[in-house]
C-alpha positions as CSV (number, residue, x, y, z in Angstrom):
1,M,76.0,-7.5,18.5
2,R,72.5,-8.1,19.7
3,R,71.7,-11.3,21.7
4,A,69.5,-13.8,20.0
5,D,66.0,-13.9,21.3
6,A,65.6,-17.3,22.9
7,S,61.8,-17.1,22.7
8,L,61.8,-16.5,18.9
9,P,61.2,-20.1,17.8
10,G,58.3,-20.5,20.2
11,R,56.9,-17.1,19.2
12,R,57.0,-18.3,15.6
13,I,54.9,-21.3,16.5
14,A,52.5,-19.1,18.3
15,G,52.4,-16.8,15.3
16,A,51.7,-19.8,13.0
17,L,48.8,-20.8,15.2
18,A,47.5,-17.3,15.2
19,A,47.7,-17.2,11.4
20,L,45.7,-20.4,11.2
21,T,43.1,-18.9,13.6
22,V,42.6,-15.9,11.3
23,L,42.4,-18.1,8.2
24,A,39.8,-20.3,9.8
25,Q,37.7,-17.3,10.7
26,I,38.0,-15.7,7.3
27,A,36.5,-19.0,5.9
28,Y,33.3,-18.6,8.1
29,P,31.3,-16.7,5.5
30,L,32.2,-19.3,2.9
31,T,31.0,-22.3,4.8
32,T,27.8,-23.8,6.3
33,G,26.6,-26.8,8.2
34,E,29.2,-29.3,9.5
35,T,32.1,-27.5,7.9
36,L,31.3,-24.3,9.8
37,R,30.8,-26.3,13.0
38,V,34.2,-27.8,12.7
39,L,35.8,-24.5,11.8
40,T,34.2,-22.9,14.9
41,I,35.7,-25.6,17.2
42,A,39.1,-25.4,15.4
43,T,39.2,-21.7,15.8
44,V,38.9,-21.9,19.6
45,L,41.5,-24.6,19.8
46,L,44.0,-22.7,17.6
47,F,43.4,-19.4,19.3
48,A,43.8,-20.9,22.8
49,A,46.9,-22.8,21.7
50,A,48.4,-19.6,20.4
51,S,47.7,-17.8,23.7
52,V,49.1,-20.6,25.9
53,V,52.2,-21.1,23.7
54,H,53.0,-17.4,23.6
55,A,52.6,-17.1,27.3
56,A,54.9,-20.1,27.9
57,V,57.7,-18.9,25.6
58,T,57.6,-15.2,26.6
59,R,56.6,-15.4,30.3
60,G,57.5,-19.0,31.3
61,P,55.8,-22.4,31.5
62,R,54.4,-21.7,35.0
63,T,52.6,-18.6,33.7
64,A,51.1,-20.5,30.8
65,L,49.8,-23.1,33.3
66,V,48.3,-20.3,35.4
67,L,46.6,-19.0,32.3
68,L,45.2,-22.4,31.3
69,F,43.9,-23.6,34.7
70,V,42.8,-20.3,36.2
71,A,41.1,-18.9,33.1
72,G,39.8,-22.3,32.1
73,G,38.7,-23.2,35.6
74,I,36.9,-20.0,36.4
75,G,35.2,-20.1,33.0
76,L,34.1,-23.7,33.4
77,L,32.9,-23.0,37.0
78,A,30.9,-19.9,35.9
79,E,29.3,-21.8,32.9
80,A,28.5,-24.9,35.0
81,V,26.7,-22.8,37.6
82,G,25.1,-20.8,34.9
83,V,23.6,-23.8,33.1
84,R,22.2,-25.3,36.4
85,T,21.0,-22.1,38.1
86,G,20.7,-19.3,35.5
87,V,23.2,-17.3,37.6
88,P,25.0,-15.1,36.5
89,F,24.1,-15.1,32.8
90,G,20.4,-16.0,32.7
91,R,19.0,-19.5,32.1
92,Y,20.3,-21.1,29.0
93,D,21.2,-24.5,27.6
94,Y,24.0,-25.8,25.3
95,A,23.2,-27.8,22.2
96,R,25.3,-30.9,21.4
97,S,27.0,-29.2,18.5
98,L,30.2,-28.1,20.3
99,G,31.4,-31.5,21.2
100,P,31.9,-33.4,24.5
101,K,30.7,-31.9,27.8
102,L,31.9,-31.6,31.3
103,L,29.3,-30.6,34.0
104,D,26.9,-29.9,31.1
105,V,29.4,-27.5,29.5
106,P,31.1,-28.2,26.2
107,L,34.9,-28.6,26.9
108,I,35.6,-26.1,24.1
109,V,33.9,-23.3,26.1
110,P,36.5,-23.0,28.9
111,L,39.2,-22.7,26.2
112,A,37.3,-19.7,24.7
113,W,37.7,-18.0,28.1
114,V,41.4,-18.9,28.0
115,M,42.1,-17.7,24.5
116,M,40.7,-14.2,25.1
117,A,41.7,-13.8,28.8
118,Y,45.4,-13.5,27.8
119,P,45.3,-10.6,25.3
120,C,42.7,-8.8,27.5
121,L,45.0,-9.0,30.6
122,L,47.9,-7.7,28.6
123,L,45.6,-4.9,27.3
124,G,44.6,-4.0,30.8
125,R,48.2,-3.9,32.1
126,R,49.5,-1.7,29.2
127,L,46.6,0.7,29.7
128,A,47.4,0.7,33.5
129,R,51.0,1.5,32.8
130,S,50.0,4.4,30.6
131,Y,47.6,5.6,33.3
132,A,50.4,5.4,35.9
133,R,52.8,7.5,33.8
134,A,50.1,10.1,33.1
135,T,49.3,10.4,36.8
136,R,53.0,10.8,37.6
137,R,53.4,13.5,35.0
138,A,50.3,15.3,36.5
139,R,51.7,14.8,40.0
140,I,48.6,13.1,41.2
141,R,49.8,11.4,44.4
142,R,46.5,10.8,46.4
143,G,43.0,10.0,45.5
144,G,43.7,8.4,42.1
145,I,42.7,5.0,41.0
146,A,45.3,2.3,41.6
147,P,46.9,1.1,38.4
148,G,46.1,-2.5,39.4
149,A,42.4,-1.6,39.5
150,V,42.8,0.0,36.0
151,A,44.4,-3.2,34.7
152,V,41.6,-5.4,36.1
153,V,38.7,-3.2,35.0
154,T,39.9,-2.4,31.5
155,G,40.8,-6.0,30.8
156,A,37.4,-7.2,32.1
157,V,35.4,-4.7,30.1
158,T,37.3,-5.8,27.0
159,L,36.6,-9.4,27.7
160,A,33.0,-8.7,28.3
161,A,32.7,-6.5,25.2
162,W,33.9,-9.4,23.1
163,D,30.8,-11.3,24.1
164,L,28.8,-8.6,22.2
165,F,30.1,-10.4,19.1
166,L,30.3,-13.9,20.4
167,D,26.8,-14.7,21.8
168,P,24.8,-13.4,18.9
169,Q,26.9,-15.5,16.5
170,M,26.7,-18.6,18.6
171,V,22.9,-18.2,19.2
172,A,22.4,-17.7,15.5
173,A,24.3,-20.9,14.8
174,G,22.2,-22.8,17.3
175,H,25.0,-23.7,19.7
176,W,23.1,-22.4,22.7
177,A,19.8,-20.7,23.5
178,W,18.2,-18.7,26.4
179,A,15.0,-19.6,28.0
180,N,14.1,-15.9,28.5
181,P,16.0,-13.9,25.8
182,A,14.4,-10.5,26.7
183,P,15.1,-7.8,27.4
184,A,17.9,-7.5,24.9
185,L,20.0,-4.9,23.3
186,P,18.3,-3.0,20.5
187,G,18.9,-4.9,17.2
188,V,20.3,-7.9,19.0
189,P,17.5,-10.3,19.8
190,G,18.1,-13.7,21.4
191,V,20.6,-12.6,24.0
192,P,19.3,-11.1,27.3
193,L,20.9,-8.2,29.0
194,T,21.6,-10.4,32.0
195,N,24.1,-12.3,30.0
196,Y,26.3,-9.3,29.4
197,A,26.0,-8.3,33.1
198,G,27.1,-11.9,34.0
199,W,30.0,-11.7,31.6
200,L,31.2,-8.5,33.1
201,G,31.0,-9.9,36.6
202,V,32.8,-13.2,35.8
203,A,35.4,-11.2,33.7
204,L,36.2,-8.9,36.7
205,V,36.8,-12.0,38.9
206,L,38.9,-13.7,36.2
207,M,41.0,-10.6,35.5
208,A,41.6,-9.9,39.2
209,V,42.8,-13.5,39.9
210,L,45.0,-13.5,36.8
211,H,46.5,-10.1,37.6
212,L,47.3,-11.4,41.1
213,L,48.9,-14.7,39.9
214,F,50.3,-13.7,36.5
215,P,53.8,-12.2,36.8
216,E,54.4,-8.8,35.4
217,A,56.6,-8.7,32.2
218,A,56.3,-5.2,30.8
219,R,59.1,-5.8,28.2
220,A,57.9,-9.2,27.1
221,P,56.6,-9.2,23.4
222,E,52.9,-8.8,22.8
223,D,53.0,-9.4,19.1
224,V,50.8,-12.5,18.8
225,P,48.1,-11.6,21.5
226,G,48.1,-8.0,20.3
227,A,47.5,-9.0,16.7
228,L,44.8,-11.5,17.6
229,L,43.0,-8.9,19.7
230,A,43.1,-6.4,16.9
231,W,41.9,-9.1,14.4
232,T,39.1,-10.2,16.8
233,W,37.8,-6.6,17.1
234,A,38.2,-5.5,13.5
235,G,37.3,-8.9,11.9
236,S,34.2,-9.3,14.0
237,T,33.0,-5.8,13.3
238,L,33.6,-6.2,9.5
239,G,32.1,-9.7,9.4
240,N,28.9,-8.8,11.2
241,A,28.4,-5.6,9.2
242,A,29.3,-7.0,5.7
243,F,28.8,-10.8,5.7
244,F,26.5,-12.0,8.5
245,G,23.7,-9.4,8.2
246,R,24.0,-8.2,11.8
247,P,24.7,-4.5,11.6
248,W,23.6,-3.8,15.2
249,V,26.0,-6.5,16.5
250,A,28.8,-4.8,14.5
251,M,27.8,-1.4,16.0
252,W,27.6,-2.5,19.6
253,G,30.6,-4.8,19.6
254,G,32.8,-2.5,17.4
255,A,32.0,0.6,19.5
256,V,32.3,-0.9,23.0
257,M,35.3,-3.1,22.4
258,G,37.0,-0.4,20.3
259,L,36.9,2.1,23.1
260,L,39.7,0.1,24.8
261,V,41.2,-1.9,21.9
262,V,42.1,1.2,19.8
263,P,44.0,3.0,22.6
264,Y,45.8,-0.3,23.5
265,L,46.9,-0.8,19.9
266,L,48.2,2.8,19.6
267,L,50.2,2.3,22.9
268,W,51.4,-1.1,21.8
269,W,52.5,0.2,18.4
270,D,54.2,3.3,19.9
271,G,56.1,1.1,22.3
272,R,57.4,-1.0,19.5
273,R,59.2,1.9,17.8
């Protein structure tokens, strides 16, 4: 007889929060104005809650606190420095539309770092385990890349690739704006290349610290974060291509994020069987 999964009730709560996240995002094309603003904030709160709850019930409350305070703290610090100095993202300012601020940064913004840091870290670690198995089979003992470095870099690139969707959407909605939005990616005006470089730099630091402090749990479930990561990639690609009139955003984000999300999803699905 199989033992009952003690984490199942908590995972169901995380799953319900994830489902509400998806429903809120599906409603984006159907709303405008104040309703859309509220949905945007609600989505971040729901997604972040799903990530923290899932981490708590599958990896322990201490791990969830590490996720919340490390990812949220590094995100807040990077944004506060960015608003004041223009480093590392370029000079920009937040509007008042995202709610209360701390250090000139809307409180909802650090939670956006939290919500995506968790699935991106799990992606990096699964890809790193696959890489380690492949190198063992090939009997590569020296000169290879350390699996920890693979986890940090792939997780960071995925987190930075998500911003290819995020910033164009938020700039179009008027939530923030850059003083010098050029040069930009072809077809994606309003967001300078310095922003993406800054995101990658901060993401590397964030993933490195989380990988160091976040305990390994290779057999712990990844159902909720995996599903949310898949939805974020696929839903953002479809939404920008079909509903928001941003085909270049769909192309850039879908291609770059998909380079790592698709292999992760295939490995995750294969591991479930």
